[in-house]
C-alpha positions, 0 to 999 in steps of 0.5 A: 501478468498471468492471473494466478488461478484461486482454486480454494472453493470455500474461499471463493464462496466466501468472497461472493459473500462479502462486500466488493474490493473498493475504495472510497475517498471522503473528506470532512470537518469542512475539507480539513481532513480527507480520507479514504476507507479500502475493502482489499480482500480480493486484492490481497488473496490475488497477491498471495496466489501471485506469489504463493505466500506463506501466512507471515509473508501474506500478512507483511506484504498483504499490509504493504499492498493496503498502504499503497493502495490508500496512497493513491488518494494523495497522488497528483494527476497521472503518478506512479510511486514506490513504497519501500521498506528495507529492514536488517531483519530476517524479513528484509523488507519489501517494495511495492508500487501504486499507479493513479489509475488504480494497480498495485503491485509488488514483491517480499525482499525475503520470501520465504521468511525464517522462522525460529519458532511458530508464530505466537501473535501478529507482532511483526517488529521482530521480522523487521528491525532497523532500516529505512522507509522510502517514497519514490514518486514519478508525476507526468513531465517528471525528468527524475523521481521525487524521493523522500527517506525516513528511519523506521522508528515504530517496527509497524508498516502503518505507523511507519508511514505516518511517520514519514508523513510527519517527518518529510511532509510535515502533514498529519496522517494516519494508517490502519491496515488489517489482514484477517485469517480464519483457522485454516489460514485463508485470508477472509477479509483485508483493508485500511484507512486513511486520513490526512488533515489538510493544511491551510494555504500558506503554511502554518500561522506564526504567531508574533507579538504584533498578532497575538490578538489577531485570533490567529492563536485561537485558531491553531488552538482550536486546530490542535483540539480538532486534530486530537479529536479525529485521532481519537476516533481513528483509534477507536476504529475496530479491526477492519479485517474482522468486520470485513470477514464478518460481512459488516459494512465498514464504511458505515462503521467508517462514518459512524466514527466521525460523524461529528465532523460530518465526512462526505463521500466524493469518489468511489473507485476500483483498486486491483492487483495488476502488473503490466508485464508481458513476454514482449516487454521482457523480450525488449528489455533484452534486445535493448542490452548491449549487442555483445551481450544479446549475441552471447545470450542468443548463442550460449544461453538454453531457449526458451528463456524463462523469466519470473516477473518479481513484481507479479510473479508471472512466469514467461518463456522468451523464445530465440525468435522473439530476440531475433525480431 
């Protein structure tokens, strides 16, 4: 990836003052819940610079990137994941990727997004419309990706991703994403939180006449009450983006919200916007095309070829010599 330079001095000065980008993964309620808190302000700003995005485009792809980052704790071992949102509205959707090594990348399916009138609020539903959420996972040793798809229900990225987990994986999951702009349209705070109930091994207990007095019913009732309490605490989370922008320690806020469930951090890690693309990658891809097609390119195309990586916006020049070697 060719890293785009962020030249706004006021923005750079602000980024120096706030907490660094980092993801903290935690467990609570005696391991019944796992979660992650992510400060991704620099990541979203780098994403914006790479794709040269406007405010609306930054808000949509920024939320998608934060969600993709928050999916990394759900990965098992070496894994790569694609989170795709396809809609029939003006935004068209997005495709973002996350890797267990700690990078995210992706793009909007429509950039620029057409606007009939200036934005009056951050209700993005008019730009989405109906569509689908698709998650594709490729783990180490897998011969084909594992793919799940659900219908879009809320026209809200975080809520529709939570709905995907409820429907496709039948796991209580919640996402909270936030991108904060200043009066000049700069991203001054961005981050998110992920929370997931961990089902008991062996699946949910089934109550029958012979087991009605075994305590299973009480256990399920206690579990239901716990889930409701955690959901209520989650909903009370103040704006993450504003909190980060104001220089607050939003991780402390997270632990304060869930203090009755005894949260405990188990890991902190860096998550960045990055892409493994390079001139050699694209030259190799072209050389692997059918021989007749490669010969046609060499004979008739104007060199150097310009290739733009859709995942990160990097522009590469491919010379004829690179395709002949």
